[in-house]
C-alpha positions as semicolon CSV with decimal commas, in nm:
position;residue;x (nm);y (nm);z (nm)
1;M;-0,042;0,020;0,002
2;T;0,144;0,379;-0,104
3;F;0,076;0,639;0,142
4;I;0,155;0,999;0,107
5;P;0,465;1,104;0,339
6;A;0,399;1,445;0,360
7;E;-0,020;1,315;0,480
8;L;0,190;1,114;0,726
9;I;0,388;1,400;0,858
10;K;0,068;1,566;0,933
11;K;-0,101;1,277;1,091
12;K;0,151;1,312;1,335
13;R;0,137;1,686;1,381
14;R;-0,205;1,631;1,477
15;G;-0,127;1,403;1,720
16;E;-0,315;1,068;1,546
17;E;-0,208;0,700;1,602
18;H;-0,116;0,546;1,262
19;T;-0,248;0,214;1,133
20;N;-0,014;-0,077;1,090
21;E;0,042;-0,022;0,707
22;E;0,129;0,388;0,762
23;L;0,371;0,276;0,952
24;D;0,481;-0,077;0,774
25;F;0,511;0,173;0,447
26;L;0,767;0,505;0,674
27;V;0,975;0,257;0,821
28;N;1,047;-0,004;0,503
29;Q;1,037;0,315;0,211
30;F;1,293;0,472;0,457
31;T;1,528;0,193;0,539
32;A;1,544;0,139;0,093
33;G;1,621;0,556;0,038
34;K;1,241;0,588;-0,085
35;I;1,138;0,845;0,177
36;P;1,437;1,182;0,133
37;D;1,577;1,224;0,501
38;Y;1,384;1,616;0,572
39;Q;1,068;1,372;0,545
40;M;1,136;1,125;0,782
41;A;1,339;1,424;0,972
42;A;1,015;1,632;1,000
43;W;0,794;1,299;1,094
44;L;1,047;1,227;1,372
45;M;0,998;1,548;1,487
46;A;0,631;1,526;1,492
47;V;0,710;1,202;1,707
48;C;0,926;1,391;1,936
49;F;0,619;1,678;2,019
50;Q;0,306;1,457;2,033
51;G;0,428;1,107;2,111
52;M;0,337;0,754;2,023
53;G;0,064;0,502;2,163
54;D;0,197;0,197;2,299
55;V;0,057;-0,086;2,115
56;E;0,144;0,182;1,766
57;T;0,519;0,170;1,939
58;A;0,531;-0,192;1,987
59;T;0,459;-0,211;1,604
60;F;0,705;0,008;1,459
61;T;0,917;-0,138;1,670
62;R;0,798;-0,479;1,495
63;F;0,900;-0,325;1,182
64;M;1,229;-0,197;1,248
65;R;1,273;-0,528;1,390
66;D;1,147;-0,716;1,073
67;S;1,398;-0,466;0,854
68;G;1,676;-0,682;0,843
69;K;1,780;-1,025;0,968
70;V;1,574;-1,187;1,271
71;L;1,718;-1,483;1,452
72;D;1,523;-1,799;1,537
73;F;1,580;-2,044;1,813
74;S;1,277;-2,203;1,839
75;H;1,465;-2,504;1,660
76;L;1,597;-2,561;2,055
77;G;1,240;-2,575;2,213
78;R;1,338;-2,438;2,506
79;P;1,343;-2,002;2,592
80;V;1,665;-1,824;2,473
81;V;1,743;-1,489;2,733
82;D;1,903;-1,158;2,693
83;K;1,993;-0,936;2,960
84;H;1,989;-0,586;2,804
85;S;2,126;-0,230;3,117
86;T;2,011;0,102;2,960
87;G;2,372;0,292;3,081
88;G;2,640;0,347;3,376
89;V;2,914;0,417;3,522
90;G;3,108;0,054;3,596
91;D;2,838;-0,134;3,493
92;K;3,008;-0,419;3,423
93;T;2,729;-0,714;3,453
94;S;2,704;-0,816;3,101
95;L;3,033;-0,934;3,212
96;I;2,968;-1,199;3,504
97;V;2,547;-1,242;3,430
98;A;2,643;-1,416;3,045
99;P;2,838;-1,703;3,181
100;L;2,667;-1,699;3,531
101;A;2,323;-1,747;3,345
102;S;2,475;-2,032;3,101
103;A;2,582;-2,201;3,346
104;C;2,258;-2,256;3,506
105;G;2,087;-2,396;3,200
106;V;1,963;-2,097;3,049
107;P;2,055;-2,017;2,672
108;V;2,234;-1,670;2,656
109;A;2,201;-1,471;2,321
110;M;2,372;-1,093;2,361
111;I;2,430;-0,897;2,110
112;A;2,637;-0,589;2,266
113;G;2,700;-0,239;2,208
114;R;2,993;-0,011;2,282
115;G;3,067;0,259;2,488
116;L;2,779;0,535;2,482
117;G;2,792;0,912;2,614
118;H;3,001;0,891;2,991
119;T;2,891;0,497;2,972
120;G;3,147;0,186;2,922
121;G;3,024;-0,042;2,656
122;T;3,036;-0,407;2,720
123;L;3,207;-0,515;2,402
124;D;3,526;-0,236;2,465
125;K;3,535;-0,459;2,845
126;L;3,515;-0,745;2,655
127;E;3,794;-0,624;2,392
128;S;4,003;-0,524;2,653
129;I;4,109;-0,884;2,671
130;P;4,386;-0,983;2,465
131;G;4,236;-1,167;2,165
132;F;3,873;-1,144;2,187
133;S;3,682;-1,082;1,905
134;V;3,381;-0,957;1,899
135;Q;3,358;-0,998;1,467
136;V;3,150;-1,314;1,500
137;T;2,857;-1,383;1,168
138;L;2,503;-1,408;1,252
139;D;2,511;-1,844;1,193
140;E;2,788;-1,868;1,368
141;F;2,607;-1,659;1,639
142;Q;2,306;-1,840;1,613
143;T;2,553;-2,200;1,588
144;R;2,709;-2,069;1,901
145;V;2,411;-2,092;2,103
146;A;2,292;-2,385;1,991
147;E;2,575;-2,597;2,080
148;Y;2,733;-2,374;2,371
149;G;2,437;-2,259;2,494
150;L;2,639;-1,864;2,509
151;A;2,725;-1,666;2,295
152;L;2,859;-1,212;2,214
153;V;2,824;-1,115;1,905
154;G;2,829;-0,689;1,838
155;Q;2,578;-0,508;1,582
156;T;2,607;-0,657;1,263
157;D;2,490;-0,435;0,957
158;D;2,197;-0,760;0,841
159;I;2,025;-0,688;1,242
160;C;1,778;-0,362;1,228
161;P;1,925;-0,127;0,931
162;A;1,627;0,108;0,984
163;D;1,704;0,172;1,313
164;K;2,091;0,282;1,206
165;K;1,945;0,500;0,966
166;L;1,699;0,633;1,183
167;Y;1,930;0,652;1,448
168;A;2,198;0,851;1,295
169;L;1,882;1,116;1,142
170;R;1,777;1,105;1,512
171;D;2,144;1,230;1,628
172;V;2,178;1,495;1,414
173;T;1,751;1,665;1,448
174;G;1,752;1,715;1,798
175;T;1,487;1,393;1,801
176;V;1,687;1,187;2,042
177;E;1,467;1,223;2,359
178;S;1,168;1,065;2,259
179;L;1,061;0,772;2,434
180;P;0,912;0,636;2,203
181;L;1,189;0,617;1,927
182;I;1,412;0,530;2,229
183;C;1,253;0,213;2,328
184;G;1,201;0,121;1,939
185;S;1,535;0,097;1,884
186;I;1,674;-0,057;2,172
187;M;1,422;-0,326;2,123
188;S;1,428;-0,338;1,814
189;K;1,776;-0,482;1,860
190;K;1,660;-0,728;2,171
191;L;1,346;-0,854;1,963
192;A;1,593;-0,899;1,658
193;E;1,788;-1,199;1,825
194;G;1,502;-1,398;1,866
195;L;1,459;-1,396;2,219
196;S;1,222;-1,527;2,478
197;G;1,261;-1,372;2,708
198;L;1,447;-1,040;2,858
199;V;1,588;-0,887;3,180
200;L;1,611;-0,547;3,149
201;D;1,834;-0,322;3,374
202;V;1,644;-0,026;3,324
203;K;1,896;0,305;3,530
204;F;1,842;0,595;3,661
205;G;2,045;0,855;3,882
206;S;2,313;1,097;3,828
207;G;2,547;0,854;3,651
208;A;2,231;0,727;3,432
209;F;2,095;0,845;3,096
210;M;1,659;0,869;3,321
211;K;1,782;1,094;3,626
212;T;1,444;1,025;3,812
213;L;1,312;0,695;3,948
214;D;1,000;0,844;3,731
215;Q;1,200;0,811;3,473
216;A;1,303;0,508;3,485
217;R;0,957;0,342;3,560
218;E;0,811;0,547;3,293
219;L;1,114;0,388;3,075
220;A;1,110;0,070;3,188
221;T;0,698;0,008;3,151
222;L;0,683;0,102;2,780
223;L;1,020;-0,093;2,692
224;K;0,811;-0,364;2,884
225;S;0,512;-0,322;2,694
226;I;0,675;-0,353;2,387
227;G;0,852;-0,664;2,443
228;E;0,519;-0,814;2,570
229;H;0,352;-0,686;2,218
230;N;0,575;-0,866;2,044
231;G;0,560;-1,176;2,228
232;V;0,879;-1,144;2,503
233;K;0,870;-1,236;2,825
234;V;1,040;-0,895;3,019
235;V;1,125;-0,865;3,402
236;A;1,286;-0,503;3,476
237;L;1,460;-0,387;3,723
238;L;1,522;0,016;3,808
239;T;1,893;0,026;3,938
240;N;2,044;0,327;4,108
241;M;2,334;0,467;3,960
242;N;2,393;0,763;4,153
243;Q;2,758;0,638;4,267
244;P;2,915;0,394;4,055
245;L;2,885;0,025;4,069
246;G;3,156;-0,149;4,194
247;R;3,490;-0,003;4,246
248;A;3,688;-0,032;3,847
249;I;3,578;0,179;3,575
250;G;3,800;0,157;3,318
251;N;3,801;-0,171;3,011
252;A;4,030;-0,404;3,181
253;L;4,013;-0,274;3,524
254;E;3,635;-0,369;3,535
255;V;3,732;-0,728;3,349
256;E;3,947;-0,758;3,652
257;E;3,694;-0,710;3,849
258;C;3,423;-0,968;3,686
259;L;3,707;-1,223;3,714
260;S;3,790;-1,167;4,097
261;I;3,381;-1,217;4,124
262;M;3,391;-1,512;3,958
263;R;3,668;-1,683;4,158
264;G;3,470;-1,675;4,467
265;E;3,659;-1,374;4,589
266;R;3,430;-1,162;4,843
267;E;3,516;-0,758;4,894
268;E;3,270;-0,502;5,027
269;Y;3,447;-0,282;4,765
270;F;3,254;-0,510;4,478
271;A;2,974;-0,653;4,695
272;D;2,679;-0,418;4,480
273;T;2,865;-0,518;4,143
274;R;2,833;-0,886;4,280
275;E;2,451;-0,840;4,390
276;L;2,321;-0,715;4,099
277;S;2,520;-0,967;3,897
278;L;2,374;-1,224;4,078
279;E;1,938;-1,079;4,092
280;L;1,971;-1,010;3,728
281;A;2,085;-1,397;3,632
282;S;1,812;-1,540;3,844
283;W;1,549;-1,308;3,675
284;M;1,717;-1,490;3,354
285;V;1,645;-1,812;3,491
286;V;1,291;-1,785;3,597
287;L;1,238;-1,668;3,232
288;G;1,414;-1,920;3,088
289;G;1,208;-2,162;3,278
290;I;1,512;-2,333;3,482
291;C;1,392;-2,219;3,865
292;P;0,998;-2,169;3,909
293;T;1,067;-1,873;4,160
294;I;1,324;-1,625;4,190
295;G;1,386;-1,786;4,492
296;D;1,506;-2,113;4,360
297;A;1,690;-1,947;4,141
298;R;1,885;-1,688;4,328
299;Q;1,990;-2,008;4,516
300;L;2,079;-2,212;4,217
301;A;2,279;-1,847;4,053
302;E;2,463;-1,833;4,356
303;D;2,578;-2,228;4,357
304;K;2,679;-2,170;4,019
305;L;2,891;-1,853;4,053
306;E;3,077;-1,983;4,406
307;S;3,124;-2,372;4,219
308;G;3,310;-2,192;3,971
309;E;3,133;-2,287;3,709
310;A;3,075;-1,910;3,590
311;L;3,442;-1,803;3,538
312;N;3,420;-2,183;3,315
313;A;3,150;-2,075;3,086
314;F;3,328;-1,735;3,070
315;E;3,682;-1,812;3,029
316;A;3,531;-2,130;2,734
317;L;3,314;-1,843;2,602
318;C;3,638;-1,607;2,558
319;A;3,833;-1,935;2,473
320;R;3,584;-1,953;2,178
321;Q;3,625;-1,615;2,044
322;G;3,972;-1,572;2,016
323;A;4,053;-1,550;2,390
324;P;4,228;-1,883;2,541
325;K;4,414;-1,644;2,787
326;T;4,221;-1,433;2,998
327;E;4,520;-1,249;3,105
328;P;4,748;-1,071;3,149
329;L;4,493;-0,796;3,105
330;A;4,636;-0,412;2,989
331;K;4,792;-0,227;3,287
332;A;4,853;0,149;3,267
333;S;5,217;0,279;3,349
334;I;5,088;0,660;3,588
335;V;4,879;0,546;3,912
336;E;4,820;0,808;4,135
337;D;4,601;0,857;4,435
338;V;4,265;1,128;4,418
339;C;4,302;1,211;4,873
340;A;4,033;1,393;5,002
341;C;4,024;1,778;5,097
342;D;3,799;1,771;5,404
343;N;3,627;1,577;5,688
344;G;3,291;1,431;5,687
345;F;3,025;1,189;5,532
346;I;3,010;1,161;5,114
347;S;2,692;1,266;5,062
348;T;2,687;1,251;4,701
349;M;2,872;1,161;4,403
350;N;2,844;1,346;4,060
351;T;2,870;0,971;3,859
352;E;2,839;1,124;3,555
353;A;3,134;1,341;3,628
354;I;3,337;1,038;3,743
355;G;3,223;0,853;3,410
356;V;3,358;1,168;3,202
357;S;3,733;1,170;3,375
358;S;3,774;0,797;3,281
359;L;3,729;0,900;2,965
360;L;3,960;1,206;2,984
361;L;4,201;0,942;3,066
362;G;4,148;0,698;2,739
363;A;3,905;0,471;2,879
364;G;3,643;0,574;2,612
365;R;3,525;0,783;2,306
366;F;3,453;1,155;2,268
367;S;3,426;1,031;1,856
368;S;3,388;0,772;1,706
369;S;3,753;0,743;1,576
370;D;3,905;0,764;1,910
371;V;4,091;0,490;2,039
372;I;4,061;0,320;2,366
373;D;4,350;0,292;2,625
374;M;4,222;-0,055;2,797
375;G;4,470;-0,011;3,061
376;T;4,337;0,343;3,176
377;G;4,047;0,395;3,420
378;I;3,981;0,492;3,775
379;E;3,924;0,333;4,092
380;C;3,636;0,412;4,278
381;M;3,766;0,325;4,631
382;R;3,459;0,524;4,869
383;K;3,119;0,474;4,834
384;V;2,797;0,705;4,953
385;G;2,799;0,731;5,345
386;D;3,173;0,685;5,379
387;Q;3,329;0,864;5,658
388;V;3,625;1,053;5,491
389;A;3,885;1,260;5,679
390;K;4,109;1,463;5,485
391;G;4,420;1,298;5,290
392;D;4,218;0,949;5,269
393;T;4,208;0,839;4,953
394;L;3,856;0,883;4,699
395;F;3,964;0,750;4,379
396;V;4,324;0,617;4,211
397;L;4,410;0,702;3,899
398;H;4,524;0,465;3,586
399;A;4,680;0,634;3,353
400;N;4,968;0,635;3,035
401;S;4,984;1,004;2,970
402;S;5,021;1,262;3,206
403;K;4,864;1,572;2,981
404;R;4,482;1,560;3,168
405;I;4,630;1,404;3,531
406;E;4,549;1,714;3,723
407;E;4,226;1,820;3,493
408;V;4,075;1,520;3,587
409;R;4,184;1,537;3,961
410;S;3,991;1,851;3,967
411;K;3,665;1,745;3,849
412;L;3,671;1,403;4,086
413;I;3,712;1,610;4,360
414;A;3,413;1,814;4,262
415;A;3,219;1,538;4,196
416;V;3,207;1,409;4,631
417;S;2,983;1,591;4,835
418;L;3,067;1,586;5,205
419;S;2,809;1,628;5,457
420;S;2,870;1,578;5,870
421;D;2,568;1,426;5,868
422;L;2,552;1,082;5,755
423;P;2,260;1,028;5,413
424;K;1,987;0,791;5,407
425;P;2,091;0,469;5,260
426;E;1,975;0,433;4,909
427;K;1,833;0,054;4,754
428;L;2,080;-0,076;4,506
429;I;1,748;-0,250;4,363
430;A;1,444;0,018;4,399
431;E;1,165;-0,202;4,213
432;I;1,087;-0,476;4,000
433;L;0,854;-0,498;3,713
434;S;0,801;-0,856;3,684
C-alpha cells in the first residue's frame, strides 16, 4: 500500500495514531531510501511533540526489527534469554550475568554494544582481553548459542538497518529524546535476537541517562510493553546509579573486577556488582524456565557462582572468541591517588562526571574515531555514606599520559560532596517490574 509521506507527517503532527500499514510504509520506504531524510526528520519531530501510543510503538518497533535479519531459536525447544542495561558508570554486570545464567542452564544470546556518552560498553570491555574478537557472523552466533548455550557478538549491518538509519538521523535533528523512539531503538535490536525472555537493567540517577526513578519507571514500563506485545517476556529492574557500580571504571580494570567475583572472592567494594549480577542472572533463570521461583533461581545462581562454573563458562566463551587466556590484562604506567580535601561523610557523587573523567584518561571515546587505551580508568575507593578524613584516598587514577591528570583530579574532587551528617542509604535495586 502506498501513502503520501507529507500526509503521514501531518497526521502525526495532529497527534493521531498510525495504522499498521502506515508504519510499515514509513519504516520500509525510509530504509529503502525512498523517503528522503528531510521528510523523515519532520515525522520524527512530530513524534517528539505528539508521542506514540503503546501498541503503535510496539508495532513500529516490530517493523524496525523486520527491516533486517531476525534470528530464530525455536528449534532449541527452550527459551533463549538476554539481558540489557540502559547504561551506567562501572556497569560491568554483563560479563558476569551472561556466563552465570548460561552455567545455570539458560541459553544466552547477547548482542552487545559499545560505550555511549559517559557510559562504558560491553564490547569495549571484552576487547581488553587479549585476542577477544566480537566479530562473529550471525550464523556462527546462532550455532554457538545452540551448541554451547552462550554467545556474544556486536551488532552487525544485518540487524535492524532501519534503526541504524533512523538513529543517525535522530542524532543530527534533535530528536533523540523521545521515549517511543528510544524504546523502539533498544527493543528492535533485542527482538531481532529471537529471544523468548529479556531482563532489563534500567538505571536512574546521576550516572544514568534517566535521572529520576519516575523517568526510569516510565522507560521500563514502555520497554516491557513493547516486548510483551511482540511475544517476549520482560522483567525490568530499576537500579540506582547515583554512584559507580563496584570499584573499577575502565575496560581492563572492570574485567579484573568481574574475574575476581567469578573466582569467588568477596570484597565489600564490589559487593554491589556481585549482588546486582546475581539478581539479574536469577531473573534470567526464571524467564528461561529453569526454576519456578526467584528464590530457587537465586539459590541456583549463588551455587554456580561459588562453584566456579560461571568462571568456567566465561573462560570457555573467551576461548571460542579468540582469547584462550583472560590474562595478562593491560596495565597503565601511571597510577596516582586523588585524596579528600576535607573531613565528613560522602553525601553524593556526580557519577556522570566520574564517568567523563575516565574518558579523559583514555578509557572511552569522545568521537567514533578515538582509540581506547584499555588499561586506563579509575578506581572508586569510597562509597556514598563512607566517612572520610582529609588526605584519605577517594580515587586511584590509571593513566598512560600525565596530560590530563590534573584536570581529572579537579573534576573528581568536585564530583564528591561531603556532609557532617550521615546520608540516608539508598537501595541498589529500587523496584522490579515482573
